[in-house]
C-alpha positions as CSV (number, residue, x, y, z in Angstrom):
1,M,-45.3,-15.6,-6.6
2,E,-42.7,-13.0,-5.0
3,T,-39.6,-14.1,-5.5
4,R,-37.3,-14.6,-2.6
5,K,-34.5,-11.8,-1.9
6,T,-30.9,-12.8,-1.6
7,N,-30.0,-11.9,1.9
8,I,-26.3,-10.3,2.1
9,L,-24.1,-9.2,4.9
10,I,-21.5,-6.6,4.4
11,A,-18.1,-6.7,6.2
12,D,-15.7,-3.8,5.7
13,D,-14.4,-1.4,8.8
14,H,-14.1,1.7,6.6
15,S,-17.7,2.7,7.2
16,I,-17.8,5.0,3.9
17,V,-16.8,1.8,1.7
18,A,-19.4,-0.5,3.5
19,G,-22.3,2.4,2.9
20,G,-21.2,2.6,-0.6
21,I,-21.4,-0.7,-1.3
22,A,-24.8,-1.2,0.3
23,A,-26.1,1.9,-1.8
24,I,-25.4,-0.2,-4.5
25,L,-26.8,-3.1,-3.6
26,N,-30.2,-1.3,-2.7
27,T,-30.5,-0.5,-6.5
28,A,-31.5,-4.2,-7.0
29,D,-34.7,-5.3,-5.7
30,H,-33.8,-8.7,-5.5
31,L,-30.9,-8.0,-3.0
32,N,-31.6,-7.5,0.5
33,V,-28.7,-5.9,2.9
34,I,-29.4,-7.6,6.3
35,G,-26.4,-5.6,8.2
36,I,-23.0,-4.3,8.1
37,V,-20.3,-5.3,10.0
38,D,-16.7,-4.2,10.8
39,D,-14.6,-7.5,11.6
40,G,-14.4,-11.3,10.8
41,Q,-15.7,-12.4,14.1
42,K,-18.6,-10.4,13.8
43,V,-19.7,-11.9,10.5
44,L,-19.3,-15.3,12.4
45,D,-21.6,-13.9,14.9
46,T,-24.3,-12.8,12.6
47,V,-24.6,-15.6,10.5
48,A,-25.1,-17.8,13.5
49,G,-28.3,-16.2,14.1
50,N,-29.4,-14.9,10.8
51,A,-30.3,-16.3,7.1
52,V,-27.7,-15.3,5.2
53,D,-27.0,-16.0,1.4
54,L,-23.9,-14.4,0.8
55,V,-21.2,-12.4,2.5
56,L,-19.1,-9.4,0.9
57,L,-16.1,-9.0,3.2
58,D,-12.8,-6.8,2.8
59,I,-9.5,-8.8,3.4
60,N,-8.1,-6.7,6.1
61,M,-10.1,-6.3,9.0
62,P,-9.3,-6.3,12.7
63,V,-10.2,-9.3,15.0
64,M,-10.1,-11.7,11.9
65,N,-9.1,-11.0,8.6
66,G,-11.1,-11.9,5.4
67,I,-8.8,-15.0,4.5
68,E,-9.6,-16.6,7.8
69,C,-13.2,-15.7,8.2
70,T,-13.8,-16.9,4.7
71,K,-12.1,-20.5,5.6
72,R,-14.3,-20.5,8.8
73,L,-17.3,-19.6,7.0
74,K,-17.0,-22.4,4.6
75,A,-16.0,-24.7,7.4
76,H,-19.2,-24.5,9.2
77,Y,-21.6,-22.7,6.7
78,P,-20.6,-24.5,3.4
79,N,-24.2,-22.9,2.0
80,I,-23.3,-19.2,2.2
81,K,-21.3,-17.6,-0.8
82,V,-18.3,-15.4,0.0
83,I,-17.1,-12.7,-2.3
84,V,-14.1,-10.9,-1.2
85,I,-13.6,-7.1,-1.9
86,T,-10.4,-5.8,-1.9
87,M,-7.9,-2.8,-2.7
88,Y,-5.1,-5.4,-3.0
89,N,-4.1,-6.6,-6.5
90,R,-1.8,-9.3,-5.4
91,K,-2.0,-12.7,-6.9
92,Q,-0.8,-14.2,-3.5
93,F,-4.3,-13.1,-2.0
94,I,-6.2,-14.9,-5.0
95,R,-3.8,-18.2,-4.3
96,E,-5.1,-17.8,-0.6
97,L,-8.7,-17.1,-1.3
98,F,-8.7,-20.5,-3.9
99,E,-7.4,-22.4,-1.1
100,V,-10.1,-21.1,1.6
101,Q,-12.8,-21.8,-1.5
102,A,-14.0,-18.2,-1.6
103,D,-16.7,-17.8,-4.5
104,G,-15.1,-14.5,-6.2
105,C,-13.3,-11.8,-5.6
106,I,-13.4,-8.1,-7.2
107,L,-11.1,-5.0,-6.7
108,K,-12.6,-2.0,-4.7
109,S,-11.6,-0.1,-7.8
110,N,-14.2,-1.5,-10.2
111,S,-17.6,-0.2,-10.8
112,G,-21.1,-1.1,-9.1
113,K,-22.2,-2.5,-12.1
114,E,-19.4,-5.4,-12.1
115,L,-20.2,-5.9,-8.3
116,L,-23.7,-6.6,-9.0
117,T,-22.3,-8.8,-12.2
118,A,-20.4,-10.6,-9.6
119,I,-23.0,-11.3,-7.3
120,E,-25.3,-12.6,-9.9
121,R,-22.6,-15.1,-10.8
122,V,-21.9,-16.2,-7.4
123,I,-25.7,-16.7,-6.5
124,S,-26.4,-18.8,-9.4
125,G,-23.7,-21.2,-8.3
126,K,-20.8,-20.1,-10.5
127,T,-17.6,-18.3,-9.4
128,Y,-16.6,-14.7,-10.3
129,F,-12.7,-14.5,-10.7
130,D,-13.1,-12.6,-14.1
131,Q,-10.9,-10.1,-13.5
132,L,-7.8,-12.1,-12.5
133,N,-5.8,-10.2,-15.2
134,D,-6.1,-7.1,-13.1
135,F,-4.2,-8.7,-10.2
136,I,-0.4,-9.0,-10.7
137,D,2.8,-10.5,-9.2
138,A,5.0,-8.2,-7.3
139,P,6.4,-5.6,-9.8
140,R,10.1,-6.3,-10.5
141,E,11.5,-3.4,-8.4
142,F,10.2,-5.2,-5.8
143,K,11.3,-8.6,-6.4
144,E,15.2,-7.0,-6.8
145,F,14.8,-5.7,-3.2
146,R,13.7,-9.6,-2.4
147,L,10.2,-8.2,-0.4
148,S,7.8,-10.6,0.2
149,E,4.0,-10.2,-0.6
150,R,3.5,-10.0,3.3
151,E,6.2,-7.4,3.4
152,I,4.5,-5.5,0.7
153,E,1.4,-5.9,2.5
154,I,3.0,-4.5,5.9
155,I,4.5,-1.7,3.9
156,E,1.0,-0.8,2.6
157,L,-0.6,-0.7,6.2
158,I,2.1,1.3,7.5
159,A,1.4,3.9,5.0
160,E,-2.1,4.0,6.1
161,G,-1.0,5.1,9.3
162,Y,-1.4,1.5,11.3
163,T,0.9,0.6,14.4
164,S,2.8,-2.7,14.5
165,K,-0.2,-3.7,16.9
166,D,-2.8,-2.7,14.9
167,I,-1.1,-4.4,12.0
168,G,-0.8,-7.6,13.8
169,T,-4.6,-7.7,14.8
170,R,-5.3,-7.3,11.1
171,L,-3.1,-9.9,9.8
172,F,-3.9,-12.3,12.4
173,I,0.0,-12.5,13.5
174,S,1.6,-11.3,16.5
175,E,3.0,-7.9,17.1
176,H,6.6,-9.3,17.3
177,T,5.9,-10.9,14.0
178,V,5.0,-7.6,12.6
179,K,8.3,-5.8,14.3
180,T,10.5,-8.7,12.9
181,H,8.8,-8.1,9.4
182,R,9.3,-3.9,9.9
183,K,12.9,-4.7,10.8
184,N,13.7,-6.9,7.5
185,I,11.9,-4.2,5.3
186,F,14.1,-1.4,6.7
187,Q,17.0,-3.7,6.0
188,K,16.1,-4.5,2.5
189,T,15.0,-0.7,1.3
190,S,17.9,0.6,2.8
191,V,15.5,2.9,5.3
192,G,15.9,4.4,8.8
193,D,12.2,4.8,9.7
194,S,8.6,4.6,9.0
195,D,8.5,7.9,7.1
196,E,11.2,7.1,4.9
197,L,9.7,3.9,4.0
198,I,6.8,5.8,3.1
199,K,8.9,7.9,0.5
200,W,10.5,5.0,-0.8
201,A,7.3,3.2,-1.2
202,M,5.7,6.5,-3.1
203,N,8.9,6.8,-5.2
204,N,8.7,3.1,-6.4
205,K,4.7,3.5,-6.8
206,L,3.6,0.9,-4.1
207,I,1.6,3.4,-2.7
208,R,0.0,6.4,-4.2
């Protein structure tokens, strides 16, 4: 008797990343990628009309971020497993993922083998947060500047070239709130504009 495959939906607005994840999953005969979407709302739309066993999703996506998407998935589809794949190794994200009942989290810097291990653990009914030691509190230098986790997140997105409007969409907050955060960040770091902020962040190894 043929074993039923595990249907997986990938959600990441970076097509190259999503394609790479799909290629890894396609090496396992028992895993079936049913689709790739680029925002949280599309995740909800897709699972409403398809048999999905597990969702792999990024934290920062437009329309609806991964935290909010996980919260809604677990509220309406409690049997669907959720693993968050992120580039941000901040413990604040882990705390939020525990709160919304995510089944696992893995850094994008980890190997395809570890991703497959995480999937196997989660679909067997366990959780996968074994890589918690890779997650860190805000570095000491940033604590001295009194930067919050949200402000650090916004700095990273500014460095990626996102506008205040785009950042608001990704973080599920208003553009006005983002501008307020930017103003506070500039004051705390004593920079005058985004270019100076990016240089400051690079010098302090917040971004590469």
